C-alpha positions in Angstrom: 0.0 0.0 0.0 1.6 3.3 -1.1 1.7 6.5 0.8 -1.1 8.2 -1.2 -3.5 5.3 -0.5 -2.7 5.4 3.2 -3.3 9.1 3.3 -6.6 8.8 1.5 -7.7 6.0 3.8 -6.7 8.0 6.9 -8.5 11.0 5.6 -11.6 8.9 4.9 -11.5 7.5 8.5 -11.2 11.0 10.0 -14.1 12.3 7.9 -16.2 9.3 8.8 -15.6 9.8 12.5 -16.4 13.5 12.3 -19.6 12.9 10.4 -20.7 10.1 12.8 -20.1 12.4 15.8 -22.0 15.2 14.1 -24.9 12.9 13.3 -25.1 11.6 16.9 -25.0 15.1 18.4 -27.6 16.3 15.9 -29.9 13.4 16.7 -29.7 14.0 20.4 -30.3 17.7 20.1 -33.2 17.1 17.7 -34.9 14.7 20.1 -34.4 17.1 23.1 -35.6 20.2 21.1 -38.6 18.5 19.6 -39.8 17.1 22.9 -38.8 20.0 25.1 -40.1 22.8 22.9 -43.7 21.6 23.6 -43.3 22.3 27.3 -41.3 25.6 27.4 -43.6 28.6 27.9 -43.6 31.6 30.3 -45.6 29.7 32.9 -43.2 26.8 32.9 -40.2 29.1 33.3 -41.7 31.4 35.9 -43.8 29.1 38.1 -42.9 26.9 41.1 -42.7 23.1 40.7 -45.4 21.0 42.4 -45.9 17.3 43.2 -42.1 16.5 43.0 -41.9 18.4 39.6 -44.7 16.5 37.9 -46.6 19.7 37.9 -45.7 23.4 37.6 -42.4 24.9 36.3 -38.7 25.2 37.0 -38.3 28.8 38.3 -36.6 28.0 41.6 -34.5 25.2 39.9 -33.1 27.9 37.6 -32.4 30.2 40.5 -30.7 27.4 42.4 -28.4 26.5 39.4 -27.5 30.2 39.0 -26.6 30.4 42.7 -24.4 27.3 42.5 -22.4 28.4 39.4 -22.2 32.0 40.5 -20.6 30.9 43.8 -18.3 28.5 42.0 -17.2 31.4 39.7 -16.4 33.8 42.5 -14.4 31.1 44.4 -12.5 29.5 41.5 -11.5 32.5 39.4 -9.1 34.3 41.8 -7.5 30.9 42.9 -7.1 29.8 39.3 -5.6 33.1 38.1 -3.2 33.1 41.1 -2.1 29.5 40.3 -1.6 30.4 36.6 0.5 33.5 37.5 2.6 31.4 39.9 3.3 28.8 37.2 3.9 31.4 34.5 6.0 34.0 36.4 7.6 32.3 39.5 8.0 28.6 38.9 11.0 28.3 36.6 12.2 24.9 37.7 11.2 22.2 35.1 10.7 19.6 37.7 8.3 21.8 39.7 6.5 22.6 36.4 6.0 18.9 35.7 4.8 18.2 39.2 2.3 21.1 39.0 1.1 20.0 35.6 0.6 16.4 36.9 -1.4 17.7 39.9 -3.6 19.9 37.7 -4.3 17.3 35.1 -4.9 14.8 37.8 -7.4 17.0 39.5 -9.1 17.6 36.2 -9.4 13.8 35.6 -11.1 12.9 38.9 -14.7 11.6 38.3 -17.3 14.1 39.5 -18.9 11.7 41.9 -15.6 11.6 43.9 -15.9 15.3 44.5 -19.5 14.7 45.7 -18.3 12.0 48.1 -15.5 14.2 49.4 -17.9 17.1 50.0 -20.3 14.8 51.8 -17.6 13.3 54.1 -15.6 16.5 54.8 -18.1 19.3 54.7 -21.5 17.7 55.6 -20.3 15.0 58.0 -17.0 16.2 59.4 -17.6 20.0 59.5 -21.3 19.5 60.0 -22.4 22.2 57.5 -25.5 20.3 56.5 -26.9 20.4 53.0 -25.7 23.8 51.7 -25.6 25.5 48.3 -22.4 27.2 49.4 -20.7 23.9 49.9 -22.0 22.8 46.5 -20.4 26.0 45.0 -17.1 25.1 46.7 -17.1 21.6 45.3 -18.0 22.9 41.8 -15.2 25.5 42.1 -12.7 22.8 42.9 -13.8 20.9 39.8 -13.4 23.7 37.4 -10.2 25.2 38.7 -8.0 23.0 36.5 -9.8 24.2 33.4 -9.4 27.8 34.3 -5.7 27.3 35.3 -4.8 25.6 32.1 -6.5 28.2 29.9 -5.0 31.1 31.9 -1.5 29.6 31.9 -1.6 29.0 28.1 -2.7 32.6 27.5 0.0 34.1 29.8 2.7 31.8 28.4 1.9 33.0 24.9 2.8 36.6 25.7 6.1 37.4 24.0 9.1 37.7 26.2 9.9 41.2 24.8 6.7 42.6 26.5 8.1 41.6 29.9 11.6 42.8 29.0 10.3 46.2 27.8 8.3 46.6 31.0 11.4 45.9 33.2 13.4 48.3 31.0 10.9 51.1 31.9 11.6 50.5 35.6 8.6 48.4 36.5 8.9 45.9 39.4 7.5 42.4 39.3 4.1 43.4 40.6 3.7 46.2 38.1 4.6 43.9 35.3 2.0 41.4 36.4 -0.8 43.9 36.9 0.0 46.1 33.9 1.2 43.6 31.3 0.5 39.9 32.2 -3.0 40.2 33.5 -4.4 42.6 30.8 -2.9 40.4 28.1 -3.8 37.1 29.7 -7.2 37.7 31.3 -9.1 36.5 28.2 -7.7 33.0 28.8 -9.0 33.0 32.4 -12.4 34.2 31.4 -12.6 31.7 28.6 -11.6 28.9 30.9 -14.2 30.1 33.5 -17.1 29.9 31.0 -15.9 26.5 29.8 -15.7 25.3 33.4 -19.2 26.7 34.2 -20.6 25.1 31.1 -19.5 21.8 32.6 -20.5 22.6 36.2 -24.0 23.7 35.4 -25.0 20.2 34.2 -23.3 18.2 37.0 -25.5 16.1 39.2 -23.3 13.8 41.3 -21.2 16.5 43.0 -24.1 18.5 44.4 -26.9 15.8 44.7 -26.1 14.9 48.4 -24.4 18.1 49.6 -26.2 21.1 48.1 -29.6 20.3 46.7 -33.0 19.2 47.8 -35.3 17.3 45.4 -38.4 19.3 46.3 -40.0 21.7 48.7 -37.2 24.3 48.6 -37.5 27.8 47.2 -34.9 30.6 47.9 -32.3 29.9 50.5 -32.2 32.2 53.5 -28.5 31.8 54.1 -25.3 30.3 52.8 -25.9 27.0 54.6 -29.3 26.1 53.2 -30.1 23.8 50.2 -31.5 24.8 46.8 -33.1 23.0 44.0 -31.2 22.7 40.7 -32.0 21.7 37.2 -29.8 18.5 37.0 -31.3 17.0 40.2 -34.7 18.2 39.1 -34.4 16.3 35.8 -33.2 13.2 37.8 -36.3 13.4 39.9 -38.5 13.7 36.9 -36.8 10.8 35.1 -37.6 8.5 38.0 -41.3 9.3 37.3 -41.1 8.3 33.6 -44.5 6.5 33.8 -46.1 9.8 34.5 -46.7 11.5 31.1 -46.7 15.1 32.6 -43.5 14.5 34.6 -41.7 13.1 31.5 -42.8 16.1 29.5 -41.5 18.5 32.2 -38.2 16.5 32.2 -37.8 17.2 28.4 -38.5 20.9 29.0 -36.0 21.2 31.8 -33.4 19.3 29.8 -33.8 21.7 26.9 -33.4 24.7 29.2 -30.2 23.0 30.6 -28.9 22.4 27.1 -29.5 26.1 26.2 -27.7 27.3 29.3 -24.7 25.0 28.4 -24.6 26.5 24.9 -24.8 30.0 26.2 -21.7 29.5 28.3 -19.9 27.7 25.5 -20.6 30.3 23.0 -19.7 33.0 25.5 -16.3 31.4 25.9 -15.8 31.4 22.2 -16.9 35.0 21.8 -14.6 36.2 24.6 -11.7 34.2 23.1 -12.2 36.0 19.8 -13.0 39.5 21.0 -10.5 39.7 23.9 -7.6 38.2 21.9 -4.4 39.7 23.3 -2.4 42.2 21.2 0.4 39.7 20.8 -1.8 37.3 18.9 -3.6 39.7 16.6 
């Protein structure tokens, strides 16, 4: 078999894989959209759920999801940016860089259910926080920190060395270089990573199911240490009532809303990546 035949065969396999993935995704989205669009209306979006979600809407579930990911964003972003700055500007030893990369990639590869078990054992049982949306935000923040760190670090590392050298030549100290050069040029990577991480976090069920959310009977939390209802756990509850036609229809509607939120975060990350592209890459 000559090289041209091998190249054509490899190209055909790649195209076949890409088309297959596209067809599967299109099929899943079509099913969710066709079934969920029948349910979504102002009353469904703005009313309270009743009878374990079989009746009513998803208003408080949306509020609960927003609280969880907002808390995760506020907790994770400064920690991730600090970690990325440390790796980019202070850690110069190759061995330490490899160790830090191994730890970040390792944290990113931990299954989400393990984070939930950790939160249950450490926060709920050991610290006795109880079921709390704030604890859920902490766990989600830990989950998405690697995504933000890697995106931030890649953005900061891509800044040309002459930018740093020019800043030092103007008499700036290390802190000035970081705040006036590195952060303005690298912040787009952090924000992009944040939105990608939130797109993942908003659909997670296992990490928050036992530590942050209640399945019904909860509206707005009165403090940091009270539970909320969230879209993923609400969909799980409805799926367990699949024999109930109305509950199943509400599950399709809630699933479509969750998919739309996911796409909003993903498209926001793409938009920010394009519009906030650093000067060095334009």
